All heavy atoms as an XYZ file, in Angstrom:
813
protein
N      94.604    109.403    105.528
C      95.310    108.109    105.604
C      96.793    108.326    105.384
O      97.222    109.019    104.474
C      94.711    107.182    104.493
C      93.250    106.830    104.573
S      93.190    105.269    105.314
C      91.382    105.320    105.709
N      97.627    107.522    106.200
C      98.958    107.521    105.956
C      99.532    106.176    106.219
O      98.784    105.302    106.659
C      99.665    108.693    106.752
O      99.886    108.275    108.094
N     100.872    106.040    105.964
C     101.467    104.791    106.187
C     102.212    104.750    107.452
O     102.366    105.812    108.125
C     102.395    104.412    105.072
C     103.660    105.316    104.946
C     104.817    104.807    105.606
C     103.635    106.585    104.367
C     106.011    105.599    105.594
C     104.809    107.400    104.470
C     105.979    106.893    105.058
N     102.693    103.573    107.903
C     103.502    103.448    109.000
C     104.898    102.843    108.652
O     104.982    102.109    107.647
C     102.862    102.493    110.127
C     101.532    103.046    110.544
C     100.782    101.977    111.369
O     101.189    101.632    112.425
N      99.595    101.530    110.882
N     105.883    102.965    109.517
C     107.122    102.331    109.232
C     107.153    100.951    109.963
O     106.424    100.695    110.971
C     108.343    103.177    109.837
C     108.527    104.397    109.097
N     109.417    104.524    108.037
C     107.931    105.607    109.245
C     109.456    105.739    107.602
N     108.459    106.440    108.366
N     107.795    100.000    109.254
C     107.847     98.596    109.746
C     109.398     98.214    109.804
O     110.030     98.423    108.759
C     107.038     97.705    108.866
C     106.936     96.290    109.322
C     106.051     96.191    110.551
C     106.285     95.411    108.168
N     109.784     97.541    110.876
C     111.140     97.140    110.903
C     111.271     95.668    110.438
O     110.342     94.921    110.359
C     111.846     97.376    112.319
C     111.204     96.657    113.359
O     110.616     95.588    113.197
O     111.153     97.211    114.476
N     112.423     95.228    110.179
C     112.705     93.862    109.577
C     112.253     92.832    110.633
O     111.616     91.837    110.290
C     114.205     93.714    109.280
C     114.649     94.738    108.207
C     114.509     92.256    108.888
C     114.238     94.429    106.806
N     112.644     93.084    111.912
C     112.278     92.094    112.918
C     110.705     91.882    113.015
O     110.317     90.773    113.245
C     112.830     92.500    114.296
N     109.947     92.971    112.962
C     108.564     92.805    112.994
C     107.972     92.049    111.821
O     107.157     91.197    111.908
C     107.934     94.174    113.149
O     108.409     94.831    114.293
C     106.345     94.045    113.317
N     108.523     92.399    110.594
C     108.044     91.687    109.375
C     108.368     90.197    109.487
O     107.607     89.316    109.204
C     108.623     92.284    108.070
C     108.293     91.578    106.851
C     106.778     91.460    106.615
C     108.989     92.135    105.632
N     109.587     89.923    109.998
C     110.023     88.547    110.180
C     109.028     87.699    111.136
O     108.605     86.654    110.793
C     111.451     88.452    110.754
O     112.304     89.197    109.840
C     111.893     86.930    110.838
N     108.733     88.404    112.188
C     107.730     87.795    113.180
C     106.341     87.491    112.523
O     105.740     86.509    112.700
C     107.613     88.660    114.434
N     105.887     88.602    111.682
C     104.591     88.411    111.061
C     104.651     87.280    110.089
O     103.748     86.538    110.017
C     104.255     89.694    110.415
C     103.786     90.832    111.292
C     103.740     90.833    112.697
C     103.482     92.158    110.870
N     103.374     92.028    113.093
C     103.227     92.904    112.049
C     103.432     92.760    109.573
C     102.793     94.174    112.024
C     102.987     94.103    109.642
C     102.709     94.739    110.755
N     105.641     87.140    109.339
C     105.732     86.124    108.330
C     105.847     84.758    108.975
O     105.182     83.774    108.548
C     106.931     86.328    107.384
C     106.821     87.584    106.428
C     108.113     87.747    105.698
C     105.681     87.369    105.530
N     106.611     84.631    110.103
C     106.789     83.358    110.763
C     105.478     83.005    111.429
O     105.180     81.745    111.522
C     107.876     83.515    111.876
C     109.255     83.582    111.230
O     109.496     83.257    110.101
O     110.252     83.932    112.084
N     104.645     83.918    111.837
C     103.365     83.628    112.428
C     102.262     83.388    111.395
O     101.099     82.984    111.743
C     102.999     84.785    113.369
N     102.607     83.544    110.156
C     101.610     83.347    109.025
C     100.555     84.458    109.012
O      99.439     84.194    108.558
N     100.879     85.623    109.575
C      99.836     86.744    109.463
C      99.475     87.028    108.072
O     100.473     87.248    107.237
C     100.489     87.967    110.203
C      99.516     89.134    110.177
C     100.107     90.322    110.951
N      99.018     91.429    110.927
C      99.249     92.620    111.285
N     100.414     93.006    111.698
N      98.254     93.419    111.308
N      98.238     87.119    107.792
C      97.820     87.495    106.388
C      98.223     88.860    106.099
O      97.881     89.820    106.803
C      96.291     87.369    106.398
C      95.947     86.780    107.708
C      97.124     86.912    108.612
N      98.893     89.026    104.999
C      99.406     90.427    104.552
C      99.656     90.323    103.112
O      99.954     89.245    102.492
C     100.413     90.960    105.408
C     101.788     90.185    105.455
C     102.679     90.422    104.313
C     102.524     90.508    106.793
N      99.676     91.575    102.503
C     100.132     91.656    101.086
C     101.578     92.225    101.134
O     101.669     93.333    101.676
C      99.225     92.532    100.203
N     102.545     91.556    100.494
C     103.840     92.076    100.487
C     104.263     92.441     99.039
O     104.170     91.569     98.095
C     104.771     90.927    100.922
C     106.246     91.103    101.214
C     106.442     92.227    102.293
C     106.882     89.781    101.713
N     104.377     93.680     98.867
C     104.648     94.235     97.378
C     106.042     94.837     97.357
O     106.527     95.485     98.257
C     103.535     95.285     96.964
C     102.198     94.504     96.931
C     103.523     96.384     97.864
N     106.636     94.602     96.207
C     108.063     95.042     96.016
C     108.062     95.978     94.790
O     107.595     95.555     93.762
C     108.842     93.759     95.761
C     110.471     94.079     95.599
O     110.808     95.066     95.012
O     111.201     93.213     96.131
N     108.565     97.153     94.935
C     108.439     98.105     93.808
C     109.784     98.339     93.084
O     109.946     99.242     92.306
C     107.972     99.543     94.379
C     108.841    100.078     95.394
C     106.538     99.367     94.961
C     108.629    101.564     95.768
N     110.781     97.410     93.319
C     112.082     97.557     92.683
C     111.838     97.160     91.259
O     110.790     96.604     90.801
C     113.098     96.589     93.297
C     113.398     97.000     94.711
C     114.306     96.005     95.429
N     113.757     94.644     95.490
C     114.319     93.603     95.237
N     115.740     93.560     94.992
N     113.667     92.413     95.274
N     112.937     97.454     90.447
C     112.802     97.122     89.068
C     112.757     95.612     88.743
O     113.105     94.894     89.597
C     114.034     97.733     88.304
C     115.278     97.086     88.539
O     115.639     96.027     87.811
O     115.993     97.319     89.609
N     112.176     95.204     87.567
C     111.976     93.843     87.298
C     113.163     92.920     87.440
O     113.116     91.847     87.909
C     111.493     93.855     85.844
C     110.949     95.224     85.624
C     111.714     96.065     86.509
N     114.364     93.425     87.004
C     115.553     92.643     87.038
C     116.013     92.329     88.554
O     116.339     91.229     88.883
C     116.716     93.227     86.260
C     117.827     92.303     86.302
S     118.935     92.355     84.864
C     119.812     93.674     84.569
N     115.955     93.459     89.297
C     116.368     93.316     90.705
C     115.358     92.315     91.400
O     115.824     91.434     92.162
C     116.295     94.660     91.403
O     117.282     95.487     90.934
N     114.109     92.510     91.170
C     113.144     91.602     91.750
C     113.363     90.121     91.350
O     113.272     89.191     92.181
C     111.690     91.976     91.294
C     110.613     91.189     92.022
C     110.256     91.401     93.297
C     109.995     90.150     91.302
C     109.275     90.577     93.898
C     108.918     89.390     91.734
C     108.631     89.592     93.084
N     113.653     89.871     90.045
C     113.914     88.567     89.490
C     115.214     87.901     90.163
O     115.295     86.687     90.373
C     114.071     88.582     87.980
N     116.154     88.772     90.511
C     117.371     88.284     91.123
C     117.210     87.885     92.567
O     118.036     87.115     93.099
C     118.544     89.290     90.915
C     118.935     89.436     89.546
C     119.938     90.603     89.358
O     120.060     91.477     90.178
N     120.596     90.568     88.126
N     116.235     88.435     93.190
C     115.985     88.060     94.635
C     114.913     88.921     95.275
O     114.790     90.121     94.936
N     114.089     88.216     96.008
C     112.913     88.852     96.627
C     112.545     88.230     97.899
O     113.006     87.022     98.115
C     111.736     88.897     95.660
N     111.842     88.843     98.708
C     111.259     88.248     99.958
C     110.215     87.265     99.545
O     109.319     87.577     98.741
C     110.745     89.289    100.925
C     111.758     90.394    101.348
C     110.093     88.569    102.185
C     111.254     91.566    102.056
N     110.338     86.018     99.960
C     109.331     85.001     99.656
C     107.973     85.490     99.902
O     107.691     86.111    100.901
C     109.670     83.810    100.483
C     111.138     83.957    100.786
C     111.302     85.495    100.896
N     107.004     85.231     98.929
C     105.659     85.616     99.079
C     105.392     87.042     98.503
O     104.187     87.412     98.521
N     106.396     87.770     98.132
C     106.160     89.153     97.659
C     105.793     89.019     96.181
O     106.112     88.227     95.436
C     107.299     89.973     98.005
O     108.503     89.565     97.205
N     105.104     90.147     95.790
C     104.753     90.300     94.339
C     105.265     91.671     93.918
O     105.299     92.609     94.626
C     103.370     90.124     94.101
C     102.456     91.299     94.514
C     100.939     90.957     94.400
N     100.329     91.490     93.198
C      99.054     91.465     92.923
N      98.207     90.869     93.732
N      98.618     91.972     91.845
N     105.783     91.717     92.613
C     106.232     92.996     92.099
C     105.064     93.918     91.799
O     104.054     93.473     91.324
C     107.127     92.716     90.903
C     107.948     93.935     90.539
C     109.043     93.754     89.516
N     108.743     94.387     88.376
C     108.586     95.693     88.161
N     108.579     96.481     89.210
N     108.382     96.250     87.016
N     105.200     95.125     92.216
C     104.094     96.098     91.920
C     104.765     97.333     91.136
O     105.785     97.768     91.469
C     103.666     96.664     93.245
C     102.336     97.478     93.258
C     101.165     96.600     92.798
C     102.044     98.089     94.562
N     104.012     97.597     90.101
C     104.442     98.794     89.219
C     103.203     99.445     88.689
O     102.111     99.106     89.034
C     105.475     98.365     88.125
C     104.786     97.340     87.103
O     103.507     97.166     87.070
O     105.589     96.740     86.318
N     103.394    100.471     87.842
C     102.357    101.212     87.306
C     101.250    100.402     86.613
O     100.153    100.625     86.498
C     102.735    102.314     86.453
C     103.414    103.498     87.179
O     103.211    103.645     88.445
N     104.255    104.200     86.534
N     101.847     99.399     85.936
C     100.917     98.417     85.115
C     100.106     97.430     86.001
O      99.036     97.038     85.612
C     101.771     97.631     84.122
C     102.375     98.518     83.020
O     101.762     99.604     82.699
O     103.445     98.109     82.533
N     100.632     97.127     87.133
C      99.972     96.088     88.034
C      99.205     96.605     89.174
O      98.469     95.850     89.806
C     100.982     95.020     88.436
O     101.952     95.655     89.233
N      99.381     97.915     89.471
C      98.781     98.454     90.624
C      97.296     98.440     90.630
O      96.592     98.244     91.663
C      99.413     99.871     91.036
C      98.867    101.006     90.061
C      99.054    100.260     92.405
N      96.696     98.652     89.542
C      95.221     98.690     89.406
C      94.671     97.339     89.723
O      93.714     97.236     90.586
N      95.216     96.320     89.325
C      94.772     94.918     89.658
C      94.935     94.581     91.065
O      94.187     94.087     91.698
C      95.486     93.917     88.679
N      96.102     95.041     91.541
C      96.472     94.848     93.044
C      95.437     95.621     93.887
O      94.901     94.943     94.825
C      97.849     95.451     93.320
C      98.189     95.381     94.798
C      98.488     94.227     95.421
C      98.101     96.532     95.634
C      98.728     94.139     96.810
C      98.378     96.486     96.932
C      98.661     95.261     97.589
N      94.964     96.715     93.559
C      94.014     97.481     94.386
C      92.694     96.810     94.264
O      91.916     96.710     95.219
C      93.920     98.931     93.918
C      95.084     99.862     94.300
C      94.962    101.170     93.589
C      95.226     99.976     95.809
N      92.399     96.238     93.053
C      91.075     95.584     92.846
C      91.003     94.287     93.720
O      89.938     93.852     94.144
C      90.787     95.295     91.399
C      90.563     96.460     90.599
O      90.152     97.491     91.129
O      90.610     96.392     89.295
N      92.150     93.539     93.813
C      92.211     92.285     94.441
C      92.505     92.318     95.953
O      92.273     91.280     96.634
C      93.341     91.447     93.762
C      93.221     91.191     92.393
C      94.508     90.688     91.733
O      95.517     90.484     92.388
O      94.553     90.601     90.467
N      92.880     93.403     96.424
C      93.365     93.478     97.866
C      92.239     94.083     98.765
O      91.914     95.233     98.506
C      94.666     94.297     97.946
O      95.617     93.707     97.109
C      95.224     94.238     99.433
N      91.759     93.292     99.709
C      90.780     93.855    100.648
C      91.364     95.140    101.397
O      92.556     95.045    101.763
C      90.513     92.711    101.607
C      90.976     91.435    100.968
C      92.151     91.885    100.044
N      90.455     96.137    101.610
C      91.042     97.350    102.278
C      91.571     97.117    103.713
O      92.456     97.805    104.148
C      89.983     98.373    102.315
N      91.170     96.055    104.325
C      91.591     95.806    105.727
C      92.847     94.879    105.738
O      93.443     94.738    106.794
C      90.453     95.142    106.518
C      90.027     93.781    106.069
C      89.131     93.628    104.881
O      88.680     94.725    104.343
O      88.777     92.608    104.471
N      93.351     94.386    104.619
C      94.503     93.648    104.598
C      95.704     94.454    104.761
O      95.892     95.409    104.082
C      94.635     92.735    103.329
C      95.971     92.070    103.322
C      96.048     90.767    102.464
N      95.083     89.904    102.910
C      94.441     88.997    102.138
N      94.729     88.958    100.916
N      93.443     88.214    102.574
N      96.622     94.151    105.711
C      97.889     94.824    105.864
C      98.705     94.786    104.578
O      98.816     93.676    103.978
C      98.594     94.208    107.010
C      97.531     93.499    107.768
C      96.450     93.103    106.707
N      99.320     95.899    104.188
C     100.160     95.884    102.984
C     101.592     96.386    103.348
O     101.693     97.415    104.073
C      99.597     96.836    101.872
C     100.596     96.934    100.710
C      98.222     96.342    101.413
N     102.566     95.675    103.015
C     103.977     95.984    103.311
C     104.611     96.283    102.010
O     104.647     95.465    101.114
C     104.755     94.894    104.061
C     106.231     95.306    104.285
C     104.033     94.671    105.328
N     105.171     97.515    101.814
C     105.842     97.932    100.540
C     107.345     97.957    100.745
O     107.863     98.404    101.759
C     105.424     99.350    100.202
C     106.076     99.791     98.838
C     103.932     99.476    100.161
N     108.032     97.162     99.797
C     109.456     96.999     99.831
C     110.083     97.739     98.646
O     109.650     97.499     97.580
C     109.792     95.445     99.893
C     111.282     95.242     99.852
C     109.075     94.787    100.984
N     111.241     98.375     98.874
C     111.957     98.923     97.843
C     113.461     98.503     98.047
O     113.717     97.531     98.707
C     111.881    100.477     97.663
S     112.519    101.378     99.140
N     114.397     99.214     97.527
C     115.858     98.919     97.713
C     116.343     99.106     99.163
O     116.935     98.265     99.775
C     116.716     99.781     96.744
C     116.400     99.430     95.279
C     115.570    100.203     94.609
C     117.035     98.301     94.664
C     115.285     99.993     93.274
C     116.735     98.072     93.371
C     115.926     98.886     92.597
O     115.637     98.603     91.340
N     116.103    100.426     99.672
C     116.642    100.800    100.991
C     115.669    101.314    101.948
O     116.034    101.737    102.971
C     117.809    101.810    100.694
C     118.911    101.300     99.885
N     119.836    100.416    100.362
C     119.242    101.558     98.615
C     120.730    100.133     99.335
N     120.383    100.876     98.282
N     114.410    101.305    101.565
C     113.339    101.887    102.454
C     113.029    103.315    102.263
O     112.392    103.932    103.110
N     113.443    103.933    101.182
C     113.068    105.338    100.840
C     111.949    105.470     99.927
O     110.960    106.109    100.302
C     114.370    106.066    100.344
C     115.534    105.921    101.316
N     115.532    106.589    102.538
C     116.779    105.334    101.203
C     116.705    106.277    103.157
N     117.408    105.565    102.340
N     112.059    104.820     98.761
C     110.996    105.025     97.711
C     109.741    104.319     98.184
O     108.621    104.750     97.779
C     111.370    104.329     96.369
O     112.618    104.929     95.913
N     109.805    103.285     99.063
C     108.636    102.628     99.536
C     107.793    103.572    100.382
O     106.557    103.343    100.382
C     109.058    101.360    100.290
O     109.824    101.710    101.381
N     108.377    104.561    100.904
C     107.560    105.451    101.784
C     106.568    106.212    100.837
O     105.412    106.403    101.251
C     108.478    106.419    102.436
C     109.387    105.780    103.584
C     110.270    106.739    104.270
O     109.771    107.778    104.724
N     111.599    106.341    104.330
N     107.061    106.754     99.746
C     106.141    107.392     98.739
C     105.023    106.494     98.269
O     103.803    106.808     98.210
C     106.988    108.006     97.644
C     107.816    109.155     98.029
C     108.627    109.705     96.916
O     109.014    108.977     96.032
N     108.933    110.954     96.871
N     105.429    105.208     97.941
C     104.517    104.312     97.368
C     103.472    103.991     98.490
O     102.290    103.778     98.185
C     105.250    103.056     96.866
N     103.928    103.769     99.741
C     103.074    103.300    100.743
C     102.087    104.507    101.163
O     100.917    104.241    101.388
C     103.902    103.072    102.065
N     102.512    105.726    101.058
C     101.713    106.842    101.330
C     100.538    106.934    100.170
O      99.392    107.165    100.471
C     102.436    108.197    101.350
N     100.989    106.690     98.932
C      99.993    106.680     97.782
C      99.049    105.551     97.966
O      97.848    105.767     97.814
C     100.796    106.528     96.490
C      99.853    106.679     95.344
C      99.488    107.897     94.744
C      99.124    105.668     94.604
N      98.609    107.694     93.713
C      98.392    106.322     93.638
C      99.134    104.275     94.711
C      97.578    105.599     92.756
C      98.383    103.540     93.713
C      97.549    104.257     92.868
N      99.488    104.370     98.372
C      98.516    103.209     98.523
C      97.522    103.484     99.689
O      96.310    103.207     99.575
C      99.326    101.862     98.789
C     100.014    101.325     97.579
C     101.017    100.277     98.005
C      99.038    100.825     96.550
N      98.047    104.131    100.776
C      97.145    104.415    101.857
C      96.121    105.415    101.394
O      94.917    105.368    101.747
C      98.066    105.054    103.058
N      96.486    106.404    100.520
C      95.574    107.332     99.879
C      94.496    106.671     99.011
O      93.487    107.292     98.749
N      94.756    105.466     98.619
C      93.835    104.790     97.699
C      92.744    103.982     98.557
O      91.925    103.336     98.060
C      94.496    103.805     96.801
C      95.580    104.473     95.939
C      95.053    105.661     95.161
O      94.029    105.628     94.383
N      95.625    106.864     95.432
N      92.820    104.086     99.883
C      91.829    103.503    100.758
C      92.259    102.283    101.462
O      91.480    101.713    102.193
N      93.517    101.875    101.323
C      94.075    100.661    102.061
C      94.272    101.084    103.447
O      94.872    102.228    103.710
C      95.293    100.158    101.448
C      95.144     99.547    100.038
C      96.446     99.230     99.381
C      94.255     98.216    100.103
N      93.794    100.442    104.410
C      93.658    100.929    105.822
C      94.961    100.726    106.612
O      95.259    101.482    107.563
N      95.790     99.790    106.270
C      97.042     99.497    107.114
C      98.174     99.225    106.111
O      98.424     98.128    105.587
C      96.714     98.162    107.920
C      97.724     97.960    109.028
C      97.300     96.675    109.847
O      96.148     96.269    109.862
O      98.196     96.131    110.496
N      98.910    100.323    105.850
C     100.012    100.306    104.876
C     101.281    100.569    105.638
O     101.402    101.483    106.412
C      99.844    101.217    103.727
C     100.902    101.095    102.680
C      98.450    101.054    103.075
N     102.360     99.792    105.279
C     103.681     99.897    105.907
C     104.804     99.999    104.858
O     104.618     99.523    103.814
C     103.991     98.655    106.778
C     103.033     98.502    107.890
C     101.912     97.628    107.657
C     103.262     98.903    109.158
C     100.943     97.343    108.671
C     102.231     98.694    110.068
C     101.159     97.871    109.908
O     100.253     97.663    110.882
N     105.825    100.829    105.168
C     107.029    100.934    104.432
C     108.012    100.116    105.243
O     108.286    100.448    106.420
C     107.432    102.413    104.181
O     108.743    102.407    103.585
N     108.791     99.181    104.577
C     109.793     98.466    105.230
C     111.098     99.219    105.409
O     111.723     99.488    104.385
C     109.982     97.065    104.461
C     111.020     96.132    105.182
C     110.494     95.640    106.489
C     111.360     94.928    104.250
N     111.463     99.549    106.588
C     112.667    100.241    106.925
C     113.853     99.405    106.532
O     113.904     98.251    106.888
C     112.762    100.638    108.378
C     111.667    101.708    108.771
O     111.207    102.423    107.867
O     111.378    101.825    109.937
N     114.767     99.931    105.757
C     115.967     99.242    105.420
C     115.763     98.502    103.970
O     116.731     98.092    103.359
N     114.468     98.334    103.582
C     114.177     97.746    102.343
C     114.728     96.316    102.094
O     115.159     95.654    103.041
N     114.757     95.959    100.828
C     115.207     94.578    100.488
C     116.657     94.381    100.870
O     117.179     93.289    101.283
C     115.053     94.226     99.035
C     115.522     92.844     98.684
C     114.874     91.719     99.120
C     116.688     92.803     98.015
C     115.259     90.453     98.723
C     117.235     91.466     97.638
C     116.499     90.325     98.015
N     117.489     95.459    100.684
C     118.927     95.350    100.964
C     119.139     94.930    102.443
O     119.903     94.005    102.722
C     119.591     96.712    100.708
O     119.318     97.122     99.369
C     121.093     96.663    100.891
N     118.409     95.558    103.368
C     118.561     95.130    104.804
C     118.006     93.789    105.034
O     118.642     92.986    105.837
C     117.880     96.159    105.669
C     118.030     95.957    107.108
C     119.446     96.250    107.674
O     120.225     96.995    106.998
O     119.768     95.806    108.704
N     116.866     93.420    104.434
C     116.275     92.045    104.579
C     117.366     91.018    104.096
O     117.601     90.038    104.789
C     115.001     91.978    103.694
C     114.451     90.578    103.778
C     114.769     89.612    102.930
C     113.563     90.043    104.675
N     114.138     88.434    103.293
C     113.335     88.637    104.435
C     112.890     90.566    105.851
C     112.497     87.850    105.040
C     112.038     89.764    106.477
C     111.842     88.489    106.137
N     117.894     91.274    102.914
C     118.930     90.222    102.355
C     120.123     90.168    103.286
O     120.638     89.042    103.512
C     119.324     90.658    101.037
C     120.145     89.698    100.252
C     120.408     90.111     98.824
O     120.490     91.300     98.464
N     120.431     89.082     97.922
N     120.562     91.230    103.893
C     121.675     91.272    104.805
C     121.378     90.430    106.039
O     122.181     89.687    106.468
C     122.113     92.679    105.167
C     123.228     92.911    106.040
C     124.496     92.521    105.282
C     123.345     94.367    106.494
N     120.233     90.603    106.565
C     119.821     89.918    107.816
C     119.292     88.465    107.510
O     119.421     87.568    108.469
C     118.709     90.693    108.517
C     119.177     91.995    109.053
C     118.210     92.447    110.080
N     118.517     93.864    110.481
C     117.850     94.522    111.325
N     116.880     93.976    112.028
N     118.114     95.804    111.715
N     118.681     88.244    106.399
C     118.127     86.948    106.094
C     118.472     86.454    104.747
O     117.628     86.174    103.941
C     116.539     87.004    106.220
C     116.035     87.439    107.542
N     115.968     86.656    108.591
C     115.380     88.614    107.837
C     115.456     87.353    109.662
N     115.002     88.492    109.191
N     119.788     86.158    104.581
C     120.231     85.624    103.263
C     119.611     84.271    102.858
O     119.382     84.012    101.681
C     121.814     85.605    103.384
C     121.968     85.499    104.842
C     120.905     86.203    105.501
N     119.121     83.514    103.808
C     118.476     82.247    103.667
C     117.018     82.451    103.326
O     116.290     81.436    103.032
C     118.648     81.423    104.835
C     118.137     81.967    106.097
O     118.203     83.216    106.261
O     117.629     81.265    107.033
N     116.498     83.636    103.426
C     115.160     83.887    103.193
C     114.883     84.842    102.022
O     114.199     85.871    102.107
C     114.371     84.486    104.412
C     114.367     83.509    105.591
C     113.796     83.958    106.766
N     112.283     84.055    106.727
C     111.460     84.095    107.677
N     111.932     84.264    108.971
N     110.227     84.169    107.493
N     115.517     84.562    100.838
C     115.549     85.256     99.653
C     115.254     84.271     98.565
O     115.933     83.323     98.489
C     116.808     86.079     99.359
C     116.774     86.641     97.944
C     117.016     87.148    100.419
N     114.222     84.505     97.718
C     114.015     83.583     96.582
C     114.211     84.312     95.296
O     114.048     85.610     95.131
C     112.618     83.036     96.586
C     111.514     83.999     96.497
C     110.100     83.445     96.642
O     109.938     82.309     97.157
O     109.094     84.133     96.149
N     114.690     83.521     94.317
C     114.976     84.154     92.986
C     113.992     83.636     91.999
O     113.411     82.608     92.278
C     116.423     83.850     92.537
């Protein structure tokens, strides 16, 4: 199992279409509190167990970090836990915020 890369335009289209997916953000708590993609939940070592228990294996999972680097490792790990469709968001939250400043919630 491995992850795939996802670009901002595709995520935007998926969200606009209401595609069911799990959007997880692995940034630090303060950064997440200051701004996040609407509908995302923060994921860390303390919450990952519950996330895996609650998330159906067939649900697409999109992992967001700052710039799209750390999310690749997290996405690979999540895919290794049996999730079937895992993506790392290229450009991360920084790129999302740059392209969609109106689609950030604090």
